[in-house]
KEDRENVO-231271 format. One record per residue: x, y, z of N, C-alpha, C in turn; residue in three letters. Coordinates in steps of 0.1 Angstrom, whole numbers, padded with zeros to 4 digits, always signed. Each point is the difference from the previous one (the first is absolute). Layout:
BEGIN
XYZXYZXYZAla;...
***
This chain:
BEGIN
+1389+1397+1434+0010-0004-0008-0002-0016-0001Met;+0001-0006-0012-0003-0016+0001+0014-0004-0001Leu;+0003-0011+0005+0013-0007+0002-0003-0016-0004Thr;+0002-0001-0012-0002-0015-0004+0010-0010+0005Pro;-0001-0011+0001+0009-0009+0006-0001-0012-0009Gln;+0010-0003-0009-0003-0008-0011+0009-0012+0002Thr;-0009-0012+0000+0009-0013+0001-0001-0007-0013Asn;+0009-0001-0008+0002-0005-0013-0001-0015+0000Leu;-0002-0006+0009-0001-0013+0002-0014-0007-0001Ser;-0010+0010-0001-0014-0003+0000-0004+0000-0013Lys;-0008-0009-0002-0006-0003-0016-0010+0012+0000Ser;+0004+0005-0015-0009+0011-0007-0013-0007-0003Ala;-0002-0012-0002-0012-0004-0006-0010-0004+0012Ser;+0003+0003+0013-0008-0002+0011-0013+0012+0000Lys;-0011-0003+0000-0012+0011+0003+0004+0008+0012Pro;-0003+0012-0004+0005+0010+0012-0013+0006+0007Leu;+0000-0002+0015-0010+0004+0007+0007+0014+0010Val;-0008+0008+0000+0003+0011+0008-0006-0001+0015Leu;+0010+0000+0010-0003+0002+0015+0002+0012+0003Phe;-0012+0005+0007+0002+0013+0007+0003-0002+0015Leu;+0013-0003+0004+0003-0003+0012-0005-0013+0002Gly;+0002-0005+0013-0007-0013+0004-0006+0004+0014Thr;-0003-0012+0006-0004+0002+0016+0011+0001+0009Arg;-0001+0005+0011+0012+0001+0008+0003-0011+0008Ala;-0009-0009+0003+0003-0013+0006+0005-0009-0009Leu;+0013-0006+0006+0009-0008-0007-0007-0013-0006Thr;-0010-0006+0009-0007-0010-0006-0006+0002-0013Leu;-0007+0010+0000-0008+0005-0011+0008+0004-0012Glu;+0012+0008+0003+0007+0005-0011+0006-0011-0007Arg;+0008-0008+0006+0004-0013-0005-0008-0008-0009Ile;-0014-0002+0005-0010-0007-0008-0004+0007-0012Ala;+0000+0014-0001-0001+0007-0011+0010-0002-0011Glu;+0012+0002+0005+0011+0000-0010+0002-0013-0005Ile;+0000-0011+0008+0001-0013+0000-0009-0006-0013Thr;-0015+0003+0002-0011-0005-0007+0001+0007-0015Thr;+0005+0012-0001+0002+0007-0012+0013-0007-0009Ala;+0009-0005+0008+0013-0004-0006-0004-0017-0004Arg;-0005-0005+0008-0004-0014-0003-0010-0002-0011Glu;-0008+0011-0001-0008+0000-0014+0007+0003-0011Gly;+0011+0004+0000+0007+0004-0013+0000+0016-0005Gly;-0004+0008+0012+0001+0014-0003+0011+0005+0004Tyr;+0004+0012-0005+0012+0009+0002-0007+0011+0008Glu;+0005+0006+0012-0007+0010+0007+0007+0013-0001Ile;-0007+0011-0005+0004+0013+0002-0003+0006+0012Ile;+0007+0003+0009-0003+0005+0013+0002+0015+0000Met;-0012+0007+0002+0001+0014+0003-0006+0003+0014Ala;+0008+0008+0005-0002+0004+0017+0008+0011+0002Ser;-0002+0006+0012+0005+0012+0006+0012-0005+0008Asp;+0002-0014+0002+0010-0005+0006+0009-0011-0007Thr;+0006+0003-0011+0007-0010-0008+0011-0005+0005Pro;+0008+0007+0011+0010-0006+0008-0006-0012+0007Ala;-0012-0002+0004-0005-0010+0007+0001-0013-0008Leu;-0003+0002-0014-0002-0011-0009+0015-0004-0008Phe;+0011+0007+0002+0012-0002-0007+0006-0014-0001Gln;-0004-0008+0012+0007-0013+0003-0009-0010-0010Ser;-0011+0004-0006-0010-0010-0005+0005-0004-0014Tyr;+0008+0008-0007+0004-0002-0012-0010+0003-0010Gly;-0008+0011+0001-0011+0003-0010+0008+0007-0012Phe;-0004-0003-0012+0005+0005-0013-0002+0015+0001Ser;-0011+0005+0004-0006+0014+0002-0003+0002+0013His;+0007+0009+0009-0002+0003+0012+0000+0015-0001Asn;-0011+0007+0001+0000+0014-0003-0008+0008+0012Ile;+0002+0013-0001-0004+0010+0012-0012+0006-0005Tyr;-0010-0001+0007-0014+0008-0004-0006+0005+0013Ala;-0004+0012+0001-0006+0004+0013-0015-0004+0001Pro;-0001-0013+0006-0013-0005-0003-0011+0006+0008Leu;+0001+0009+0008-0010+0008+0005-0006+0010-0007Ser;+0009+0006-0009-0005+0008-0011-0002-0005-0014Asp;-0014-0003-0001-0005-0010-0011+0005+0008-0013Tyr;-0003+0013-0001+0003+0007-0014+0014-0001-0005Glu;+0010+0003+0011+0012-0001-0003+0005-0013+0000Thr;-0004-0011+0005+0005-0014+0000-0004-0005-0016Ser;-0014+0004-0001-0003-0005-0013+0008+0004-0012Thr;+0004+0014+0000+0007+0005-0009+0016-0006+0000Asp;+0005-0003+0011+0012-0005+0002+0003-0013-0004Cys;-0010-0009+0003-0002-0014-0005-0002+0000-0014Ile;-0008+0004-0007-0002+0001-0013+0011+0004-0009Leu;+0007+0011+0005+0011+0008-0007+0010-0013+0000Asn;+0004-0005+0011+0010-0010+0000-0005-0014-0009Tyr;-0013-0005+0001-0004-0010-0009+0003+0004-0014Ile;-0003+0013-0005+0002+0004-0012+0016+0001-0004Asn;+0004+0004+0007+0016+0003-0002+0007-0015-0001Glu;-0004-0009+0008+0005-0015-0002-0006-0009-0011Gln;-0011+0006-0006-0008-0006-0009-0005-0014+0006Asn;-0006+0000+0010-0006-0010+0009-0015-0003-0004Leu;-0003-0012-0002-0016-0004+0002-0002-0007+0012Thr;-0011+0008+0005-0003-0006+0013-0013-0009+0000Ile;-0002-0011+0007-0011-0009-0001-0010+0004+0011Cys;+0004+0006+0010-0010+0003+0009+0005+0009+0013Gly;-0007+0004+0008+0004+0010+0012-0004-0004+0011Val;+0007-0001+0011-0006-0005+0013+0003+0012+0011Ile;-0008+0002+0006+0001+0011+0012-0005-0009+0012Gly;+0009-0002+0010-0003-0010+0011-0006+0005+0013Trp;+0004+0013+0000-0007+0007+0013-0010+0011-0003Gln;-0006+0005+0010-0011+0011-0002+0005+0012-0008Asp;+0012+0005+0003+0005+0009-0005+0001+0002-0015Arg;+0003-0014-0006+0002-0001-0013-0014-0003-0009Glu;-0011-0002+0006-0012-0003-0007-0002+0008-0011Glu;+0001+0015+0004-0004+0007-0012+0011+0004-0009Glu;+0012-0002+0004+0011+0002-0010-0001-0013-0010Leu;-0005-0010+0005-0003-0011-0010-0006+0002-0010Thr;-0013+0008+0005-0011+0003-0011+0007+0011-0010Ser;+0007+0009+0004+0007+0011-0006+0008-0007-0011His;+0008-0011+0004+0008-0006-0009-0006-0009-0010Leu;-0009-0010+0006-0006-0007-0011-0008+0004-0011Thr;-0005+0014+0005-0008+0009-0012+0010+0004-0010Ala;+0011+0004+0005+0009+0004-0010+0006-0010-0010Lys;+0003-0012+0006+0005-0011-0006-0008-0006-0007Leu;-0013+0002+0000-0010-0008-0006-0004-0013+0003Asn;+0002-0002+0012+0000-0014+0010-0014+0000+0004Leu;-0006-0012+0006-0013-0001+0007+0002+0010+0012Pro;-0009+0009+0002+0002+0008+0009-0013+0002+0011Thr;+0001+0005+0009-0011+0005+0010-0001+0016-0002Cys;-0013+0005-0003-0001+0014-0001+0004+0009+0012Glu;+0003+0010+0000+0005+0008+0010-0011+0002+0010Leu;-0011+0004-0006-0013+0001+0010-0005-0011+0006Ala;+0002-0011-0003-0003-0013+0005+0010-0003+0012Ala;+0014+0003-0004+0012-0003+0009-0004+0008+0013Asn;-0004+0012-0001-0003+0009+0010-0009-0004+0011Arg;-0012-0009-0007-0008-0004+0010+0007-0009+0013Phe;+0013-0005-0007+0007-0010+0010+0009+0009+0009Ala;+0006+0009-0006+0009+0009+0008-0003+0009+0006Arg;-0012+0007-0001-0005+0012+0008-0011-0006+0008Asn;+0002-0001+0012-0010-0005+0008-0013+0007+0001Lys;+0002+0012-0001-0012+0009-0002-0009-0003-0012Ser;+0006-0002-0011-0007-0005-0011-0005-0014+0000Ala;+0006-0008+0008-0006-0013+0004-0012+0000+0006Thr;+0001+0010+0010-0012+0000+0008-0013+0006-0008Arg;+0005+0009-0009-0012+0006-0010-0006-0012-0007Gln;+0009-0007-0008-0004-0012-0007-0008-0007+0008Leu;+0002-0006+0011-0008-0011+0008-0012+0008+0003Leu;-0002+0012+0003-0011+0009-0001-0011-0002-0011Glu;+0006+0000-0011-0007-0002-0012-0004-0014-0001Glu;+0006-0008+0008-0006-0016-0001-0009-0002+0011Leu;-0004+0011+0005-0011-0004+0012+0005+0004+0013Gly;+0014+0002+0003+0006+0003+0012+0001-0009+0010Gly;-0004-0012-0004-0001-0013+0012+0014-0004+0004Lys;+0010+0002-0010+0014-0005+0005+0007+0010+0005Tyr;-0004+0013+0004+0006+0012+0006-0004+0000+0014Asn;+0011+0003+0007-0003+0005+0014-0006+0014+0001Pro;-0003+0005+0011-0003+0013+0002+0013+0008-0002Lys;-0002+0011-0007+0013+0006-0005-0002+0015-0003Tyr;+0010+0010+0001-0002+0012-0006+0013+0004-0006Ala;+0000+0010-0008+0013+0005-0005+0005+0013+0009Cys;+0012+0001+0003+0007+0011+0008+0011+0006-0009Val;+0003+0012+0003+0010+0007-0008+0006+0009+0009Val;-0006+0004+0011+0009+0008+0010-0006-0003+0016Asp;+0003+0008+0009-0002-0004+0015-0016+0005-0001Leu;-0005+0009-0006-0016+0004+0003-0007-0012-0005Ala;+0004-0006-0012-0008-0011-0005+0003-0012+0006Ser;+0010-0001+0004+0003-0013+0010-0009+0002+0011Phe;-0001+0009+0007-0008+0002+0014-0016-0003-0005Glu;-0004+0006-0012-0013-0001-0005-0003-0015-0002Asp;+0010-0006-0005+0000-0016-0003-0003-0008+0013Ala;+0008+0006+0010-0001-0008+0012-0015+0001+0005Ile;-0005+0012+0000-0015+0000+0003-0007-0008-0007Asn;-0001-0002-0012-0006-0008-0007+0002-0017+0000Lys;+0014-0002+0002+0003-0014-0002+0000-0006+0016Ile;+0006+0008+0008+0002-0003+0014+0014-0008+0001Gly;+0002-0006+0012+0011-0005+0005-0003-0014+0007Thr;+0007-0011-0003+0013+0001-0003-0001+0000-0018Pro;+0011+0006-0004+0001+0000-0016+0013+0000-0005Ser;+0001+0000-0013+0016-0001-0006-0001+0011-0008Leu;+0012+0008-0001+0003+0010-0009+0010-0004-0010Leu;-0003-0001-0011+0007-0007-0012+0003+0011-0010Lys;+0014-0003-0005+0005+0007-0011-0007-0009-0015Pro;-0004+0011-0008-0009-0006-0010+0009-0007-0011Ala;+0015+0003+0002+0007-0004-0012+0010-0012+0004Gly;+0001-0002+0013+0009-0010+0008-0007-0013-0001Asn;+0007-0013+0003-0004-0013+0001+0007-0007+0010Ser;-0005-0012+0002+0006-0010+0010+0000+0006+0014Gly;-0008+0008+0003-0003+0005+0014+0010+0013+0002Gly;+0008+0003-0007+0010+0012-0001-0007+0013+0005Arg;+0004+0007+0011-0007+0013+0002-0012+0000+0005Gly;-0008-0011+0003-0011+0000+0009+0000+0002+0015Ile;-0009+0011+0004+0001+0003+0014-0013-0003+0008Val;+0000-0007+0010-0013-0004+0007-0003+0012+0007Ala;-0014+0004-0002-0005+0010+0011-0009-0005+0010Val;+0002-0001+0011-0006-0010+0010-0011+0010+0008Arg;+0001+0015+0001-0007+0009+0006-0001+0013-0007Ser;-0010+0010+0004+0000+0012-0010+0007+0010+0007Pro;+0011-0006+0009+0010+0013+0007+0011-0001-0007Glu;+0010+0011+0001+0011+0003-0005+0000-0003-0016Asn;-0012+0006-0007+0000-0002-0015+0010+0008-0007Leu;+0005+0010+0004+0011+0010-0006+0012-0008+0001Ala;+0002-0006+0011+0015-0006+0001-0002-0014-0010Asp;-0013-0007+0000+0000-0012-0008+0002+0006-0015Ile;-0006+0009-0003+0001+0005-0015+0015+0004-0003Trp;+0007+0005+0009+0013+0007-0003+0009-0014-0002Glu;-0001-0011+0010+0008-0011-0001-0003-0007-0016His;-0013+0000-0002-0004-0007-0012+0006+0006-0011Phe;-0001+0015-0001+0005+0008-0012+0014-0001-0001Tyr;+0008-0002+0010+0014+0002+0000+0005-0015-0003Asn;-0006-0011+0004+0004-0012-0004-0002-0003-0015Tyr;-0011+0007-0005-0004-0005-0014+0003+0013-0008Asn;+0009+0009+0002+0004+0010-0006+0004-0002-0015Ala;-0007+0007-0007+0005-0001-0017+0014+0000-0002Pro;+0006+0007+0008+0015+0002-0002+0010-0012+0000Ser;-0006-0009+0008+0005-0016-0001+0001-0006-0010Gln;-0008+0005-0012-0001-0006-0013-0005-0014-0001Gly;+0000-0006-0009-0006-0014-0004-0014+0000+0003Gly;-0005-0009+0008-0014-0003+0002-0004+0010+0009Leu;+0006+0009+0007-0002+0009+0011-0005+0014-0009Tyr;+0006-0001-0012-0004+0012-0008-0012+0001-0009Ala;-0006-0012-0001-0012-0001-0009-0015+0002+0006Lys;-0009+0005-0007-0012+0003+0002-0003+0006+0013Tyr;+0008+0010+0004-0003+0007+0014-0010+0010-0001Arg;-0008+0003-0011-0010+0009+0000-0014-0005+0010Glu;+0003-0012+0004-0010-0005+0008+0001-0013+0006Cys;+0002+0001+0013+0004-0012+0009-0014-0004+0006Asp;+0001-0012+0006-0013-0006+0007-0001-0001+0016Leu;-0012+0001+0003-0001-0004+0014-0010-0011-0002Leu;+0004-0012+0007-0011-0011-0001-0003-0006+0014Glu;-0012-0007+0002-0003-0006+0012+0012-0012+0003Glu;+0000-0002+0011+0010-0011+0001-0008-0014+0002Met;+0002-0007-0009-0008-0013-0002+0004-0010+0010Leu;-0011-0007+0004+0005-0013+0009-0005-0012-0008Ile;+0011-0009+0000-0002-0013-0008+0014-0005-0005Gly;-0001-0010-0008+0013-0008-0003+0003+0006-0014Ser;+0015+0001-0003+0002+0007-0012+0006-0012-0010Glu;-0002+0002-0012+0002-0010-0012+0003+0006-0012His;+0004-0007-0011+0004+0004-0012-0006-0009-0011Ser;-0001+0003-0013-0004-0008-0009+0009+0004-0012Ile;+0006-0010-0006+0011+0002-0010-0004-0007-0015Ala;+0002+0007-0007-0003-0005-0015+0006+0008-0013Gly;-0005-0001-0010+0005+0005-0013-0011+0006-0009Met;-0001+0012-0006-0010+0002-0011+0010+0001-0015Val;-0008-0010-0008+0004-0001-0013-0007+0004-0009Val;+0001+0012-0007-0008+0004-0010-0015-0001+0002Asp;-0004+0006+0015-0013-0002+0002-0004-0010+0008Gly;+0007-0013+0000-0003-0013+0007+0007+0002+0012Glu;-0009-0002+0013+0006+0000+0013+0003-0014+0004Ile;+0013-0003+0004+0004-0013+0008+0003+0001+0012Tyr;-0006-0008+0010+0003+0002+0013+0007-0012+0007Leu;+0013+0002+0007+0009-0008+0002-0002-0007+0014Phe;-0002+0009+0011+0002-0002+0013-0008+0010+0009Ala;-0007-0005+0011-0004+0008+0011+0011-0002+0011Ile;+0004+0009+0005+0011+0000+0011-0006+0007+0013Ile;+0003-0008+0011-0001+0003+0014+0011+0009+0003Asp;-0001+0010+0008+0010+0010+0005-0001+0001+0015Lys;+0013+0002+0007+0000+0003+0014+0006+0015+0002Arg;-0007+0007+0007+0005+0015+0003+0002+0003+0014Ile;+0011+0008+0003+0004+0002+0014-0006+0015-0002Asp;-0014+0003+0004-0004+0015+0000+0007+0008+0007Leu;+0006-0003+0011+0008+0011+0009+0011+0004-0007Gly;+0006-0009-0008+0012+0004-0007-0005+0004-0014Leu;-0008-0002-0006-0007+0000-0015+0012-0007-0007Gln;+0001-0012+0003+0008-0011-0004-0007-0012-0007Leu;-0001-0002-0013-0004-0010-0005+0010-0012+0001Gln;-0001-0012+0007+0011-0007+0001-0002-0016-0004Tyr;-0011-0001-0004-0003-0016-0006-0012+0002-0010Glu;+0005-0011-0010-0009-0003-0014-0002-0015+0000Asn;-0010-0004+0001-0003-0014-0004-0012-0005-0009Val;+0004-0010-0009-0012-0004-0009+0002-0015-0002Leu;-0013-0006-0002-0011+0005-0004-0007+0007+0009Pro;-0010+0008+0000-0007+0006+0011-0009-0009+0008Ser;-0003+0005+0014-0008-0012+0008-0013+0008+0002Thr;-0003+0011-0008-0015+0006+0003-0009-0008-0004Leu;-0013+0002+0004-0011-0010-0003-0002+0000-0015Ala;-0006-0011-0005-0002+0000-0016-0009+0012-0005Pro;-0011+0001+0006-0009+0012-0003+0007+0012-0001Glu;+0010+0003+0010+0007+0012+0001+0011+0001-0014Ile;+0006-0010-0001+0007-0001-0012-0006+0002-0014Gln;-0012-0005-0001-0009+0003-0011-0003+0016+0000Asp;-0001+0006+0010-0002+0015-0001+0010+0005-0003Glu;+0013-0004+0004+0015+0006-0003+0000-0001-0015Val;-0003-0012-0006+0002+0000-0015-0009+0007-0008Arg;-0012+0002+0003-0010+0008-0005+0005+0015+0001Glu;+0005+0004+0011+0006+0012+0003+0012+0003-0010Met;+0007-0008-0003+0013+0002-0008-0003+0001-0014Ala;-0009-0009-0003-0005+0001-0016-0007+0013-0001Tyr;-0009+0006+0008-0007+0012-0003+0010+0013+0000Ala;+0010+0001+0013+0007+0010+0001+0011+0000-0012Val;+0008-0011-0003+0010+0001-0011-0006+0004-0013Met;-0014-0006-0002-0004+0004-0013-0003+0016-0001Lys;-0006+0005+0012-0004+0015-0001+0012+0010-0001Ser;+0011-0007+0005+0012+0010-0002+0006+0004-0014Thr;+0000-0014-0011+0003+0003-0009+0015-0005-0003Gly;+0004-0004+0012+0014-0005-0001+0002-0013-0010Ile;+0011+0002-0007-0001-0011-0008+0016-0005-0004Asn;+0002-0013-0002+0015-0005-0003+0008+0004+0011Trp;-0004-0006+0013+0008+0004+0011-0002-0011+0011Arg;+0007-0004+0007+0000-0005+0014-0008+0006+0007Gly;-0007-0002+0012-0006+0008+0007-0004-0006+0014Phe;-0001+0007+0011-0003-0005+0014-0010+0011+0006His;-0009-0004+0007-0010+0005+0010+0001-0001+0013Ile;+0004+0009+0008+0002-0003+0015-0015+0005+0006Asp;-0007-0008+0009-0011+0002+0004-0002-0005+0015Phe;-0010+0004+0007-0004-0004+0012-0014-0007+0000Met;-0002-0011+0008-0013-0007+0003-0003+0006+0014Val;-0011+0007+0000-0005+0006+0012-0014-0006+0003Thr;-0007+0006+0010-0013-0005+0004-0009+0007-0009Ser;+0004+0010-0009-0009+0007-0008+0004-0004-0015His;+0007-0009+0000+0002-0007-0014+0015+0005-0006Gly;+0002-0002-0012+0015+0002-0004+0002+0014-0003Leu;+0014+0004+0003+0002+0015-0002+0016-0003-0007Arg;-0001+0009-0010+0013+0000-0006+0010+0010+0005Ile;+0012-0003+0002+0011+0010+0006+0007+0006-0013Leu;+0004-0011-0009+0007+0008-0012-0001-0009-0011Glu;+0000+0006-0011+0003-0009-0014+0015+0003-0004Ile;+0007-0010-0006+0011+0001-0006+0001-0005-0014Gly;+0006+0008-0009-0001-0003-0014+0015-0008-0002Ala;+0003-0007+0008+0013-0009-0003-0001-0012+0011Arg;+0008-0011-0003+0000-0012+0010+0004+0005+0013Pro;-0008-0004+0009+0002+0002+0015+0016-0006+0004Gly;+0005+0004+0010+0013-0001+0004-0002-0011+0012Gly;+0009+0002+0011+0001-0011+0011+0001-0014-0004Glu;+0007+0000-0013+0003-0014-0005-0012-0008-0004Cys;-0013+0005-0001-0010-0006-0004-0001-0004-0013Ile;+0004+0009-0010+0002-0007-0012+0012-0007-0004Asn;+0010+0004+0006+0015-0005-0003+0001-0014+0005Ser;-0006-0003+0013+0002-0013+0007-0012-0007+0002His;-0010+0008+0009-0011-0007+0005-0010-0009-0008Leu;-0004+0010-0010-0010-0006-0013+0006-0010-0007Ile;+0013+0001-0006+0004-0014-0006+0004-0012+0010Pro;+0003+0003+0012+0002-0012+0008-0014-0006+0005Met;-0009+0009+0003-0015-0006+0005-0004-0007-0012Ala;+0002+0004-0012-0008-0006-0013+0010-0011-0006Ser;+0012-0005+0007+0008-0009-0005+0004+0003-0015Ser;+0002+0013-0003+0007+0006-0010-0010+0001-0012Gly;-0013-0002+0004-0009-0001-0011-0002+0018-0006Glu;-0003+0007+0012+0002+0015-0003+0013+0006+0005Ile;+0005+0006-0010+0012+0009+0000-0003+0013-0006Gln;-0003+0008+0011-0004+0016-0005+0012+0006-0007Pro;+0012-0002+0004+0011+0009-0005+0003-0005-0016Tyr;-0001-0014-0001+0002-0004-0013-0013+0003-0011Arg;-0011+0000+0007-0012+0004-0009+0003+0015-0004Leu;+0003+0008+0009+0004+0015-0002+0009+0002-0010Leu;+0011-0006+0000+0011-0001-0010-0006-0003-0013Leu;-0004-0012+0000-0001-0007-0012-0013+0002-0010Asp;-0008+0007+0007-0014+0000-0006-0006+0017+0003Tyr;-0001+0003+0012-0009+0011+0003+0007+0014-0004Val;+0012+0002+0002+0008+0012-0005+0001-0001-0013Ile;+0000-0010-0007+0002-0001-0014-0013+0000-0010Gln;-0012-0001+0008-0012+0001-0007-0006-0014-0005Gly;+0005-0009+0005-0002-0015-0002-0013-0007+0009Lys;-0008-0007-0006-0009-0007+0009+0007-0009+0008Arg;-0005-0002+0013+0005-0008+0010-0003-0013-0001Val;+0007-0012+0000-0005-0013-0003-0006-0006+0015Pro;-0011+0008+0004-0006-0005+0013-0014-0006-0005Leu;-0002-0012+0006-0012-0007-0001-0012+0004+0007Glu;+0002+0009+0009-0012+0005+0008+0004+0015+0006Gln;-0011+0008+0005+0004+0012+0005+0001+0003+0012Gln;-0004-0011+0009+0001+0001+0015+0007-0014+0004Asp;+0013+0004+0006+0009-0010+0005+0000-0001+0016Tyr;-0009+0008+0006+0001+0003+0015-0002-0013+0006Thr;-0006-0011-0004-0005-0010+0008+0008-0013-0006Gln;+0013+0002-0006+0005-0011-0005+0013-0005+0007Thr;+0002+0007+0009+0014-0002+0007+0002-0013+0007Phe;+0012-0007+0000+0002-0012+0006+0008+0001+0015Thr;+0006+0011+0000+0007+0003+0012-0003+0012+0008Arg;+0002+0002+0013-0001+0012+0006+0014+0007+0001Arg;+0000+0013-0004+0015+0007-0002-0003+0013+0005Val;+0012+0005+0007+0000+0014+0006+0012+0007-0001Gly;+0001+0012+0002+0012+0008+0005-0002+0006+0013Ser;+0011+0002+0010+0001+0007+0012+0010+0008+0003Arg;-0004+0014+0002+0011+0010+0005+0006-0004+0013Val;+0012-0002+0002+0005-0003+0012+0005+0016+0009Ile;-0008+0004+0008+0000+0013+0004+0008-0001+0017Ala;+0005+0013+0003+0007+0000+0012-0011+0000+0013Pro;-0001+0000+0011-0007+0000+0012-0003+0015+0000Pro;+0008+0010-0003-0001+0013+0004+0008+0009-0008Ser;-0001+0012-0002+0010+0007-0008+0014+0001+0008Pro;+0009+0005-0006+0014+0001+0005+0011-0007-0007Gly;+0010+0000+0007+0012-0007-0008+0001-0014+0004Lys;+0003-0010-0009-0001-0014+0001+0016-0002+0004Ile;-0001-0006+0013+0012-0005+0005+0005-0015+0003Thr;-0012-0007-0002+0001-0014+0001-0010-0006-0011Arg;+0004-0010-0008-0009-0005-0011+0003-0017-0002Leu;-0006-0009+0007+0005-0013+0001-0012-0009-0006Asn;+0001-0010-0009-0010-0009-0002-0005-0001-0014Gly;+0005+0010-0009-0004-0001-0012+0003-0010-0008Leu;+0011-0009+0003+0003-0011-0005-0011-0013+0001Glu;-0006+0001+0011-0011-0009+0003-0012+0001-0009Lys;-0003+0014-0002-0009+0004-0010+0001-0008-0015Ile;+0016+0005-0004+0003-0005-0012-0001-0015-0002Cys;+0003-0007+0010+0000-0014-0002-0011-0006+0004Glu;-0012+0005+0005-0012-0006+0002-0006-0005-0012His;-0007-0013+0001-0004-0007-0010-0012+0009-0008Pro;-0007+0007+0005-0010+0008-0005+0005+0013-0009Asn;+0011+0002+0004+0007+0014-0008+0005-0003-0015Thr;-0005+0008-0007+0003+0000-0016+0011+0009-0005Arg;-0002+0012+0007+0010+0010-0005+0000+0011+0011Asp;+0011+0007+0000+0005+0008+0011+0009+0011-0004Phe;-0002+0012+0005+0012+0011-0002-0001+0010+0011Thr;+0012+0001+0006+0003+0010+0010+0003+0015-0004Gln;-0006+0007+0007+0001+0017-0004+0007+0007+0009Ile;-0001-0004+0013+0007+0008+0012+0007-0009+0009Ala;+0010+0003+0008+0006-0007+0008+0005+0009+0014Gly;+0010-0007+0007+0004+0007+0012+0008+0014-0004Val;-0005+0011+0007+0005+0014-0002-0011+0007-0011Gly;-0009-0008-0006-0012+0008-0008-0009+0008+0011Ser;-0003+0012-0005-0011+0008+0006-0014-0004-0004Ile;-0009-0004+0008-0011-0003-0003-0011+0010+0002Met;-0004+0009-0010-0012+0008+0002-0011-0004-0003Arg;-0013+0003+0005-0013-0004-0001-0006+0007-0016Pro;-0009-0007-0005-0003+0005-0013-0009+0015-0001Pro;-0003+0002+0013-0007+0014+0001+0011+0010+0000Thr;+0012-0004+0002+0012+0010+0000+0008-0001-0012Glu;+0003-0014-0005+0008-0002-0013-0006-0013-0006Ala;-0004+0001-0013-0005-0010-0005+0011-0012-0004Tyr;-0004-0012+0002+0011-0010-0003+0010-0005+0009Glu;+0002+0009+0011+0012-0002+0009-0006-0006+0013Gln;-0009-0008+0001-0003-0008+0011-0001-0014-0004Tyr;+0011-0006-0009-0003-0014-0005+0016-0004+0002Lys;+0001-0012+0006+0012-0008+0003+0001-0010-0012Ile;-0009-0007-0004+0000-0009-0011-0014-0004-0005Ala;+0000-0005-0012-0013-0008-0007+0004-0015+0000Tyr;-0011-0005+0005+0000-0015-0002-0012-0007-0007Val;+0001-0009-0011-0011-0005-0006+0000-0017+0003Ile;-0012-0004+0005-0002-0013+0003-0012-0004-0007Ala;-0003-0013+0001-0012-0008-0005-0004-0011+0009Glu;-0010-0006-0001-0005-0011+0007-0013-0004-0007Cys;-0004-0013+0005-0014-0005-0009-0012+0009+0004Pro;-0008-0001-0009-0013+0008+0001-0008+0001+0014Leu;+0001-0013+0006-0008-0002+0011+0007+0007+0014Glu;+0015+0003-0001+0006+0007+0010-0001+0014+0002Glu;+0003+0005+0011-0001+0016+0001+0015+0005+0001Asn;+0002+0006-0013+0013+0005-0003+0006+0013+0009Leu;-0013+0006+0006+0005+0014+0010+0006-0007+0012Ser;-0009-0011+0005+0010-0006+0011+0012-0005-0001His;+0003-0006-0012+0014-0006-0003+0009+0014+0000Ile;-0005+0011-0007+0010+0012+0003-0001+0006+0014Phe;-0008-0001+0006+0003+0005+0013+0010-0009+0008Asp;-0001-0014-0002+0010-0007+0008+0011+0001-0007Arg;+0002+0003-0013+0015+0003-0006+0006+0013+0007Leu;-0010+0009+0000+0005+0014+0007+0004-0002+0014Val;-0006-0007+0007+0001-0002+0016+0015-0006+0004Ser;+0007-0007-0012+0013-0004+0003+0010+0010+0000Gln;-0003+0011-0003+0010+0010-0004+0003+0006+0016Leu;+0014+0007+0002+0001+0007+0011+0007+0014-0006Glu;-0007+0009+0003+0001+0014-0006+0001+0009+0012Ile;+0010+0009+0001+0001+0009+0012+0002+0014-0007Glu;-0009+0010+0006+0002+0011-0007+0003+0012+0010Ile;+0009+0009-0004+0005+0012+0011-0009+0012-0005Ser;-0008+0004+0009-0008+0012-0003+0009+0012-0006Pro;-0006+0009-0009+0008+0010-0004-0005+0013+0006Met;
***
């Protein structure tokens, strides 16, 4: 059932852009909506949580089951036709909406990414097959698994330690570390139950083949950019920090401090891989690791990456020269050529900028939390949002995704300084007490 929310004070002359939800993080959600409004756009919000957006004053705030691509496509198109609306572009901000964006843009005759190309990003099994066709040098050792028997066979082939990954999930959701060949039946049962298709959303997609991959040793990074009618633009190479025990990615900093020759390889990899996918008219990101055996790709995303990289970090580090959200709204989703003078901006930054997740020292209930104001007032801090407080239950990502975060902080410093060390000093000021559950 569609539930239009009409605000007659809105100007009917504004171009209409269709948002398929937003990101969950407040910093990013506000940036997405604000960028559209400051650009003179009216937002049609389609989501499966319209109540979440009631206070934003959208002229059109409609319900659509975004996990069900076919039903959502029909619901949204019927609403657009009934209201006699003309849409200038469609944006899906998260992994779940990547294919729905392709469904809708094709129906609306807007610049689109073919579904087959989109699935190279959404289906990790298809990603691995694509990289094999490129020579396999960006793949870790891997095997497809469909049941306990194939999982046991894959362990014999890949060995341990290794990672059991759902092919359709992203952001580390549902990954299980396999550290020995013992108790494989219990590990498989835990993995299957955690990633049960009955959970819907990302958990329900591409379950015909999951993956077992070797556990890579190295540093983790990402490269962000856009594809505009076949032209690939690179914006930034990002350094990440991961808590491997928790499977928690907690920091992103750019520009990268990787050696120049490795950054050259990263750019070469990004151009080759994105061209091979056929992904077009999209923001993108590629998560990868630098290992002793070379670059290894973790996943490809046919959308701008999250963690405030495109909303905050790239604009701030480039002194406003590169505004991925603005480029996406004004040009990419409308099929216009972007006014960029070069294709590689990864070496043009004037500041070092990053985001850090403030996490608890251990799982449990927060009973004391002091010092957040010191982080907010620090001269390097540029933005901040609190997610949890006293009384909140902190559960590790291996049990519940996104429930092990107290706050996000964005900070910057001169290029010659170490922002990770600044983040460490900021977090060290906090007093956090946890009661075990």
